[in-house]
C-alpha positions, 0 to 999 in steps of 0.5 A: 301654008293653007289649011287642010279641008276638014272631013264632014262631021269634024268640028274645031273649037277652042278649049272650053276651059282656057280658050287658048288651044283649038281642038279638032274632033272627027265625027267618029270621035264625037260618036264614040265620045272619045276623050280629049285633053287640052295640051295647054291647060290639061282640061279633059272632055267630054263630060 
């Protein structure tokens, strides 16, 4: 199955703690600094 194109301003990155899970953040989530949690290790960001 082909990957879906991502919306402008959306980023994908590996969890900065475990590097095992790829997280996706939309431009809106980044702008409002919405929290995210890695399902692999429980790391919560941003900050």
